[in-house]
N, C-alpha and C positions, 0 to 999 in steps of 0.2 A: 222693744226695750222700754222698761219702766222709766217714766220721767224722773230725773234726779230731783232731789229736794231743794237744791240751790240755796241751802241755808247760808247764813252769813255770820262771820265772826271777824272782829277787828281788834288788833293789838296796837297800842301806842306806847312809845318810849319817851320819857321826859328826862331832862337834865335838871338837877337841883342847884339853884344858885343862892348865894348869900345876898340878902336884900341890901346890905350896907355896901359891900365891896363890888357886888354884881359878878364876882368870880364864882366858879364852881366850888361847892363845898366837898372837899376830897373825902371826908369821913363824916357823913351825917350821923346824928345821934341815933342809936338803935331804937330808941323810944318812938321815933317817927315811923319806922317800918312796922313796929309792933302795933301802934295805933292804927295804921293803915290796914293791917291784917284784920284787926278787930272790926273795923268799919266795912271793909270790902271783901274779906275772906280770901279765897283762892284766886280771885280776879286781880289781885295785885301781887307782884313778885319782884324781888331784887334782880338787877341785871349784872352784867359782867363787872362793870365799875360801880363803886359804891355811890358815886355821884349821879347814878341813873336809877330810875324806877320804871317798871313796866306794868301796864294794865291791859287786861284783855276781856272782852265781852263774853258772855255765855253764848250758846248757840241761838242765833236770832232768826226769826222767820221774816221779819220786816226790817226795813232801814230805820223806821221810827224806834223800834226796840233798841237798835244799836245806838241811835242818837241819845236816847234817854240814859243808857248806861254810860256812854262816854261823857255826857254832861255831868253825871254823878261823879265819875272818876276825877274829872278835872276840878270839880267843885270840892270834893272831899280831900284830894291830895293837896290842893291849894290851901284849903283851910288848915289842915294839919301841919303842912310845911310852915305856914305863917306863924304858928305857935313857937317855932324854933328860929324865927327870923329868916326863913328860907322861902323860896318860891320855885315852882316848876316852870320850865319853858319847853314848849313843843317845837323843837328845831333840831336838825340833824347834826349840827355842830354848834359849839359855843363861839361867840365872836372873838374871844381872846384867851380862853383858858389854855394852860400849858399841860399837855398830856403827860409829861414826865412827873408831874406832881400828883397824879391820880393814883388811887389804890383799888385793887380788884377785890371783889367780894370773896370772903373766906367760905367757899362752898366747894364740895368735891369736884363738881363739873368745871367750875371756874378755875380752881387750882390746877386741874389738868390742862385746861386751855392755856393758862399762863405759862406752864412749863413747856407746852408744845409750841406755842406761837412766839414766845420770847418777845423781842422788841416790837414785832408786828402786833402782838396782843396789847402791849403797853400803849401803843399808839391808837388803840381802838376806841377813841373818844368820839363816838358817833351814835346817833339814834336813828331808828327807822320806824316805818309803819307797815304792818302786815295785814293782808286781807285774805280770809279763808272763805271759799265758796264750796258748799257741800256737793260732792259728786260720789255717790256711794259705790259705783262701779269702777274698780281700779283700771280696767282697760280704757274706759272713757276718760279717766284722769290723764292717762299717758297720751292718748290721742289728742285731747284738747290742749294739753301743755305744749305740744309741738306747734300747734297752730296759733295759740294765744301769744307766743313769743314775739310775733310781729308787732303787737301793740304795746310792748313794754316801754319803748322809748317815749311813746305818746303819753303814757300814764306818768312816767318819771317827769316829763316836762311840766306837767300840771302841778307837781308836788314840791318842786325844789325849795329847799330852805337852808342850804349849807354853803353860802358863798365865802365865809370867813374861815380861816384856820390860824390859830395862835396869833391873832391880831392883824393878820394880813388879808386884804381883799384878794382872793386867789384868781379872780377873773372867771371862775367857774360858778355856775349856778348850783351844782351839786358836787362839792368837793368830797362829800361823804363817800361817793363811789370810788374815788381815787384812793382813799384810805382802805375801804373794804376790799377792793380788788387785789390788794397785796396778799390777802389770805388765800390759802388753797381752796379749791372746790367752790369758787364763786363765779359770778358772771352768768351768761346765758345758760339755760339748761341744755343738757344733751338731748339728742333726738333718738327716741326708741320706738320700735314698731309694735311693741306689746309690753304689758305689765311684766310678763315673765322675763323678757330681755332686760328690763330695768332692774328687776330683782337679782338676776344673775350678775350683772355688773356691780350692784351694791354689795352682794355677798363676797365678791372678790376682795373688796376693800375691808370688809368686816373680818373675813378669814385671815387676811394678812396682818390683822391687828392695827390697821391704820385708823379706823373709826369704830365706834361701838354700834352705831345705827344710823338711820337716814337723817337724824337731826343735825349731823355734821356735814350734810350737803347744803351749802349756803347759797344755792343758785338764786337768781332773780325771780324764778318761778319754779315751784317744786311740788311734788306730791307730799303732803304733810306726813311726817312719820308718826304723828300722834293722833291725827283725826282723818276721816275719809274726805279730805278736802284737797283742792288745788290752791296752793298758797302763794299769793303775790307778795314779793319781798323787795322789788327793785325801788320802790318809792321812798322818798324822803318823808320824814315826819312833817305833817302839815301843821302850821302854827294855828291857823283858824279852823275851828271844828267843822264848819260847813265845807271847807275844802277837803278835809278828810272824808266826809260823807259823800262828796261829789266823786272823788277818785274811787271810793269803794263801790258806789252805785254804778259807775261806768264799767269798772272791771267785772262786776257781777253780771251786768247786761251783756258784755262781750262774751262771757262764758256761755250764757244761754243762747246768744246769737249763733255761736259756733255749734252748739248742740242742735239748734234748729236746722242748720245746714246739714249736719250729719244725718239727722232724722229724715231729711229730704234727699239722701244719697248724694249730697254735695259736700264740699269742704273748702276751707280757706287754704290758699296755697302756702306750702312750706317754703320758707326762704332760708338761704344759707346764712350761717352765723356771721360770715364776713360782711354781709350786707346789713343785717340787723345791728351788728356792732357799730357800723358807721352811724346809724341813727341814734344808737345808745350814746355814743360819744357826743354827738351834736346836742342831744338833750342834756347831757351832763355839762357840757360847756356853755351852751346858749339858752337852755330852757326852752321857752316859747318864742324866743326872739328871732332866730335866723332860719327857721324852717327845717324840715326833715325830708329825706329822699322818698319820693314815690317811686317804688321799684318798677312798677308797670310803665310809668312814663319815662323813667330814667332821668328825672330832674328833681331839683329841690322845690318843695311846695311849702308855702307859709303854714305854720302850725294852726292858725285859726281856721284855714280851709280844711285841713286834715281833721281837726276836731269836729267841724261841721259834718264831714262825711261820716265820722263815727256816730255822731248824734243821730243822723239819718239811719244808719245801719241798725242801731239798737233801739229805734223808736218803738217797735212792737214789744220789746223786752222791758223797756222802761214803763210802758203802759201795763204790762203784765205784773210788774213788781210795784206799781204805783209810785215810782220814783222819778217821774218826768221832771219835776222841779229841781231835784238834786243833779240829774244829768245835765240839765240846761244851765246849771250853776257854772259849768265849765266856761261859758261865755263871760261870766263875771270875772273868773280867774284870768282869762285872756285879756280882758279890758283893763283890769287894775293891777295885774301882775301877781306873781307868787310871793311867798314870804321872802325869798332870796332878793327879789326886786325891791321890796319895801325896806329890807335891811340895808342894802347898798345905797338906795336913794337917801335914806335918813343919814347915813354916815357921810355921804358926799355933801349933803346940804350943811351938815355940821362943820365939816372941814372948810367948805367955802365961806362959812360965817366966821371963820377964824377960831373955832373951838379946837382945843388941844386934842390930839389923836386918841389918847387914852380915855378922855371924857366922851368923845364921840362914840367910841365902842361901848362904853357903859350906857349911853343913850340907846344904843341898839338893843342891849339887854333889857332895858326898861320897856321898850316897845314890845319885845318878845313876851315879857311877863304879862303886859296888859292884853295882848292878843290871845295868849293861852288861857287867861283867866275866865272861868265861868263862876259868876257870883252865886252866893246862896239864894239870893232873890230870884235870879234867872232860873236856877235849878228848881226852886219851889214852883215857879210859874210854869 
């Protein structure tokens, strides 16, 4: 079998906030998107809600290529938004915005989604981060998808950034998934034994008129309908750029590690969805705090220990891609917490200091703005 390209593509979604009120801007000026299109071309697109903006890298051979493009995106979008008194935040939920006040983008695909999803669509005030890894062989895509599902909770735990929903500390590190899971065709991917079996199932939905194509399969991990890639979708949007790159690097290395096993006539064990869903829930609820289940041992193991196991597993792949530093950055995330931890910690400190609740939430937005920002000086450097 010819070695896959293992190319890399990363998509980030940002929320646009008003710098004065810190609330979401329900209807940003169209001039902002026009200016972004001129500056970034097809790499920037509107999202379902007008208060969102999506960016996506080109096909990258190295993580450094992706880093440079993402730095450019954050810098350009931040500078252009600033002209209109706005700022982007890379977080999967806004600390206090009201979903009922949002407006969806007037685009055929999004108009159809709004009609189909109704209230579920109107509540879809969430952002994610998607990572594509190039696997040209569709059979390989299907095979590795069934094995990589095991690692989805671990990657989610490292990325959490959505503890708040409409001004409430939900107690979850990723409330985004609670919102997204209300939609059809979400959650863990189905298990298929071949690409042909996957296509047969997909065609049933298409023939029945339920969906137009595979882009309406919103699984945590899926064969991309647009590119020859295996697309990671379970993760929250990482507020800090280096966290984004860490999660992307680990996922890419996991995919290559699974390929190496297959090349040696071995494979990672497939686990039932009922087991993986338990870890998915624990990652959604606790993030890195309370451990995930080691199915072999039949016991809960602290996330730091599990991440160390993954680091060891993918060490040859990190060396192959030259991304050892980014993979090891997972230890930094474990030590200082994810965006969700920092948001809740700041909010609680403010409340303990006697600061009024609404102001404490605005302080969280300010922190998200600062952590998302890539300055022009840093971009030039």
